[in-house]
C-alpha positions in Angstrom: 117.9 -28.8 -59.4 115.6 -28.9 -62.4 112.3 -30.5 -61.6 111.3 -33.2 -61.8 114.6 -35.0 -62.4 116.0 -35.6 -58.9 112.7 -35.9 -57.0 111.6 -38.8 -59.4 114.8 -40.7 -58.4 113.0 -41.1 -55.0 110.8 -43.7 -56.8 113.8 -46.0 -56.8 114.3 -45.9 -53.0 110.5 -46.0 -52.5 110.3 -49.3 -54.4 113.2 -51.0 -52.8 112.4 -49.8 -49.3 108.8 -51.0 -49.7 110.1 -54.3 -50.8 112.3 -54.6 -47.7 109.6 -54.7 -45.1 106.3 -54.8 -47.0 105.3 -57.9 -45.1 106.4 -56.8 -41.6 102.9 -56.0 -40.5 101.7 -59.5 -41.4 104.8 -61.2 -39.9 102.9 -63.3 -37.3 100.3 -64.4 -39.9 103.0 -65.2 -42.4 104.9 -67.3 -39.8 101.8 -69.2 -38.9 100.9 -70.0 -42.5 104.5 -71.1 -43.3 104.7 -73.1 -40.0 107.9 -71.3 -38.8 108.6 -69.1 -35.7 108.1 -65.4 -36.0 111.9 -64.8 -35.5 112.6 -67.2 -38.4 110.0 -65.5 -40.7 111.7 -62.2 -39.9 114.8 -63.5 -41.6 113.1 -62.9 -44.9 114.0 -59.3 -44.3 117.5 -60.3 -43.2 118.4 -62.3 -46.3 117.1 -59.6 -48.7 119.1 -56.8 -46.9 122.2 -59.0 -46.5 122.1 -60.0 -50.2 121.9 -56.3 -51.1 124.7 -55.4 -48.7 127.1 -58.1 -50.1 126.1 -57.6 -53.8 126.1 -53.7 -53.9 129.9 -53.1 -54.2 130.6 -55.9 -56.8 127.5 -55.0 -58.8 128.6 -51.3 -58.7 132.0 -52.4 -60.0 130.4 -54.4 -62.8 128.0 -51.6 -63.8 130.2 -48.6 -63.0 130.5 -47.5 -66.6 126.8 -48.2 -67.5 124.3 -45.4 -68.1 122.4 -45.0 -64.7 118.8 -44.7 -65.9 118.9 -47.9 -67.9 120.4 -49.8 -64.9 117.6 -48.6 -62.6 114.8 -49.4 -65.0 116.0 -52.9 -65.8 116.8 -53.8 -62.2 113.3 -52.6 -61.0 111.6 -54.8 -63.6 113.6 -57.8 -62.5 112.6 -56.9 -58.9 109.0 -56.9 -59.9 109.2 -60.3 -61.6 110.8 -61.8 -58.4 108.0 -60.4 -56.3 105.5 -62.1 -58.5 107.4 -65.3 -58.2 107.2 -65.0 -54.4 103.4 -64.9 -54.7 103.4 -68.2 -56.4 105.7 -70.3 -54.1 104.7 -72.0 -50.8 107.9 -73.4 -49.3 109.9 -71.2 -46.9 113.3 -72.2 -48.4 112.1 -71.1 -51.9 110.9 -67.8 -50.4 114.4 -67.3 -48.9 116.1 -67.9 -52.2 113.8 -65.5 -54.1 114.4 -62.8 -51.4 118.1 -63.3 -51.9 117.7 -62.7 -55.7 115.5 -59.7 -55.0 118.3 -58.2 -52.8 120.8 -58.6 -55.6 118.5 -56.9 -58.1 117.9 -54.0 -55.7 121.6 -53.6 -55.2 121.8 -52.2 -58.7 119.0 -49.6 -58.1 119.9 -47.4 -55.1 123.6 -46.8 -55.9 122.6 -45.8 -59.4 119.9 -43.4 -58.0 122.3 -41.9 -55.5 125.1 -41.4 -58.0 122.6 -39.9 -60.5 121.4 -37.5 -57.9 124.9 -36.3 -57.1 125.7 -35.9 -60.8 122.5 -33.9 -61.5 122.9 -31.6 -58.5 125.3 -28.6 -58.0 127.9 -29.2 -55.3 126.2 -26.9 -52.8 122.9 -28.9 -53.1 124.2 -32.5 -52.9 122.9 -32.9 -49.4 119.4 -31.9 -50.5 119.7 -34.1 -53.6 120.6 -37.2 -51.5 117.8 -36.3 -49.0 115.3 -36.4 -51.9 116.5 -39.8 -52.9 116.3 -41.0 -49.3 112.9 -39.4 -49.3 111.6 -42.4 -51.2 112.4 -44.5 -48.2 110.5 -42.0 -46.1 107.5 -42.3 -48.4 107.8 -46.1 -48.2 107.4 -46.1 -44.5 104.7 -43.4 -44.6 102.7 -45.0 -47.5 104.3 -48.1 -49.1 104.9 -50.4 -46.2 101.7 -49.4 -44.3 99.7 -49.9 -47.5 101.3 -53.3 -47.8 100.0 -54.1 -44.4 96.5 -53.0 -45.4 96.6 -55.0 -48.6 97.9 -58.0 -46.7 95.1 -57.6 -44.2 92.6 -57.8 -47.0 94.2 -60.4 -49.3 96.7 -62.3 -47.2 100.5 -61.9 -46.8 101.0 -62.9 -50.5 99.1 -59.8 -51.5 101.9 -57.7 -49.9 104.4 -59.1 -52.5 102.0 -58.5 -55.4 101.7 -55.0 -54.2 105.5 -54.6 -54.1 105.7 -55.8 -57.7 103.2 -53.2 -58.8 105.3 -50.5 -57.0 108.5 -51.6 -58.7 106.9 -51.5 -62.2 105.5 -48.0 -61.5 108.9 -46.8 -60.3 110.6 -48.1 -63.5 108.1 -46.3 -65.7 108.5 -43.0 -63.8 112.3 -43.1 -64.0 112.3 -44.0 -67.7 109.9 -41.2 -68.5 111.2 -38.3 -66.3 114.9 -39.0 -65.5 117.4 -38.1 -68.3 120.3 -40.4 -69.2 123.2 -40.1 -66.7 126.6 -41.4 -67.7 128.4 -43.9 -65.5 131.8 -43.3 -63.9 134.3 -42.5 -66.7 137.0 -44.6 -65.1 134.7 -47.4 -64.1 135.4 -48.8 -60.6 139.2 -48.6 -60.8 139.3 -46.1 -58.0 136.9 -47.8 -55.7 139.2 -49.8 -53.5 141.5 -46.8 -53.2 138.6 -44.7 -52.1 138.1 -47.0 -49.1 141.6 -46.0 -47.9 140.7 -42.3 -47.8 140.6 -41.2 -44.1 137.0 -41.0 -42.9 135.3 -43.1 -45.5 135.3 -46.4 -43.6 134.1 -44.9 -40.3 131.2 -43.2 -42.1 130.2 -46.5 -43.7 130.4 -48.2 -40.3 128.3 -45.4 -38.8 125.5 -46.3 -41.2 125.8 -50.0 -40.4 125.5 -49.4 -36.6 122.7 -46.8 -36.9 120.5 -48.8 -39.2 121.1 -52.0 -37.1 120.0 -50.1 -34.0 116.8 -48.8 -35.6 115.8 -52.0 -37.5 116.2 -54.2 -34.5 112.7 -52.8 -33.7 111.5 -51.9 -37.2 111.9 -55.5 -38.6 109.6 -56.7 -35.8 107.2 -53.8 -35.7 104.1 -56.0 -36.0 104.9 -58.2 -32.9 106.5 -55.3 -31.0 103.4 -53.1 -31.5 101.0 -56.0 -30.6 103.0 -56.8 -27.4 102.6 -53.2 -26.1 99.1 -52.2 -27.3 97.4 -55.3 -28.8 97.1 -53.6 -32.2 97.4 -55.7 -35.3 96.8 -55.4 -39.1 95.7 -51.8 -39.9 96.6 -50.7 -36.4 100.2 -51.8 -37.0 100.1 -49.9 -40.4 99.3 -46.7 -38.5 102.4 -47.2 -36.3 104.5 -48.0 -39.3 103.3 -44.7 -40.9 104.9 -42.9 -38.0 108.3 -43.8 -39.4 107.5 -41.9 -42.5 106.1 -39.0 -40.6 109.3 -38.8 -38.5 111.4 -39.0 -41.7 109.6 -36.0 -43.2 111.1 -34.0 -40.4 114.4 -35.8 -40.2 115.4 -35.6 -43.9 115.3 -31.8 -44.3 117.2 -31.4 -41.0 119.8 -33.8 -42.2 120.0 -32.0 -45.6 120.7 -28.7 -43.9 123.2 -30.3 -41.6 125.0 -31.8 -44.6 125.0 -28.7 -46.7 126.2 -26.5 -43.8 128.8 -29.0 -42.5 127.2 -28.9 -39.0 128.7 -31.1 -36.2 125.2 -31.5 -34.6 124.8 -34.7 -36.7 127.1 -36.4 -34.2 124.3 -36.2 -31.6 121.7 -38.0 -33.6 122.5 -41.6 -32.6 121.9 -40.6 -28.9 118.2 -40.1 -29.8 118.2 -43.6 -31.3 119.7 -45.0 -28.1 117.1 -43.3 -25.9 114.2 -44.6 -28.2 115.4 -48.2 -28.0 115.8 -48.1 -24.2 112.2 -46.8 -24.0 111.0 -49.6 -26.3 112.8 -52.2 -24.2 111.1 -50.8 -21.0 107.7 -50.8 -22.6 108.1 -54.4 -23.9 109.2 -55.5 -20.5 105.8 -54.4 -19.1 106.4 -50.7 -18.1 103.0 -49.0 -18.0 101.3 -52.3 -19.1 97.5 -51.7 -19.4 98.0 -47.9 -19.1 96.8 -45.4 -21.7 100.4 -44.0 -21.8 102.0 -47.1 -23.2 101.0 -46.7 -26.9 101.7 -42.9 -27.0 105.2 -43.5 -25.6 105.8 -46.3 -28.1 104.7 -44.0 -30.8 107.2 -41.4 -29.5 110.0 -43.9 -29.5 109.2 -44.8 -33.1 109.2 -41.1 -34.1 112.4 -40.3 -32.3 114.3 -43.3 -33.7 113.2 -42.8 -37.3 113.6 -39.0 -37.2 117.2 -39.3 -36.0 118.1 -42.0 -38.4 116.8 -40.2 -41.5 118.4 -37.0 -40.4 121.7 -38.8 -40.2 121.5 -40.4 -43.7 122.0 -37.3 -45.9 124.8 -36.0 -43.7 126.7 -39.3 -44.1 126.0 -39.5 -47.8 127.1 -36.0 -48.5 130.2 -36.6 -46.4 131.1 -39.6 -48.5 130.5 -37.9 -51.8 132.9 -35.1 -50.7 135.6 -37.4 -49.4 135.7 -39.6 -52.6 134.7 -37.4 -55.6 136.5 -39.6 -58.2 134.7 -42.8 -57.2 131.2 -41.6 -56.2 129.4 -44.5 -57.9 131.4 -47.1 -56.0 131.3 -45.2 -52.7 127.5 -44.6 -53.0 127.2 -48.4 -53.6 129.2 -49.0 -50.4 127.0 -46.6 -48.6 123.9 -48.4 -49.8 125.5 -51.7 -48.8 126.2 -50.3 -45.3 122.5 -49.2 -45.0 121.2 -52.6 -46.0 123.8 -54.5 -44.0 122.4 -52.5 -41.1 118.9 -53.5 -41.9 120.0 -57.1 -42.2 121.9 -56.8 -38.9 118.9 -55.2 -37.3 116.6 -58.0 -38.3 119.2 -60.6 -37.1 120.0 -58.8 -33.9 116.3 -58.2 -33.1 115.5 -61.8 -33.7 118.4 -62.9 -31.5 117.4 -60.5 -28.8 113.8 -61.8 -28.9 115.0 -65.4 -28.8 117.2 -64.8 -25.7 115.3 -62.1 -23.7 111.8 -62.3 -25.2 110.2 -59.2 -26.8 112.2 -56.7 -24.7 115.3 -58.1 -26.4 114.5 -56.3 -29.6 114.9 -52.9 -27.8 118.0 -54.1 -26.0 119.7 -55.2 -29.2 118.9 -51.8 -30.8 120.3 -50.0 -27.8 123.5 -52.0 -27.9 124.2 -50.9 -31.5 123.2 -47.3 -30.9 126.3 -46.9 -28.6 129.0 -47.5 -31.3 126.9 -45.5 -33.7 127.2 -42.5 -31.3 130.9 -43.0 -31.0 131.4 -43.2 -34.7 129.3 -40.2 -35.4 131.4 -38.1 -33.0 134.5 -39.2 -35.0 132.9 -38.6 -38.5 131.6 -35.2 -37.7 134.4 -33.9 -35.5 136.0 -30.5 -36.5 138.7 -30.8 -39.1 
């Protein structure tokens, strides 16, 4: 892989992942300012991710024959403009509408970046190429989202969205300067629906939905969840958010190796997510309340959950690219759709769990989705 082509594609996922949860650390303050419950404010993450999930396949079909670099640059600039519009509005319904539009714009970015990475990498290094693209998400949790919390702590929650706009513009510039033109699919999206009938494709997509739902049942509420266990807020929450990125730094190369070597060990990764969510539920229920062990154990749960999820990502992506070589653009769009559907599902499931069971419900909801993720992983990575 010739530098710096594929690594720069990580800027696309960095910008969109930062956008997803840039306000998560300021969720309580945002909810108070907008006069809505925390669980309701959390749905700003849900509608963004859900709009992405629904829009990605049709957007991929519409843009299948388009040159990839141009698609990414234009969509990132639109995303920046929508973020600036969010800064200017005050009504919660208007915020929801703008977040939906942002999700549709982002739906054009990640599939194009993933398809470009696969096209630019030799077959034996596709797992690594996809890991580099996903590495932008790692950087978002390590730097982008925590930085958003710090900016929001200093300038208010609207500052988080201004920061996200700057990130999107910077990503567009980097991709335009360093990434070469990459042709779209020669046959457009004609083979897309047929690709979904290939054995193994749909279970792999469902695996990503379940795994991301399990993890983001907690991640979407990281501010209130952290505060409930340790009393931390603002920059303290940013430090916990950064642990997601740290865990991903370890998880991604592991996942890349598993993908390139065809290892079946990837089937065990959702079990780590299950254990982490059960630990979060116990801590939120008051286990070790007031003890010096509570915060380190919560940090361990965040590290385990994120590490397993980001190790799973490249393995699933490489599997899909291998199963459907004639419709990679469409299948990568469906994969991105599954990821964001999982993020939307996590925000919705976590909110429902909190509404029914209180804060421990976020962990219980995540655990409930980790079980089908484990079963699907066993099927996807079974010996053939």
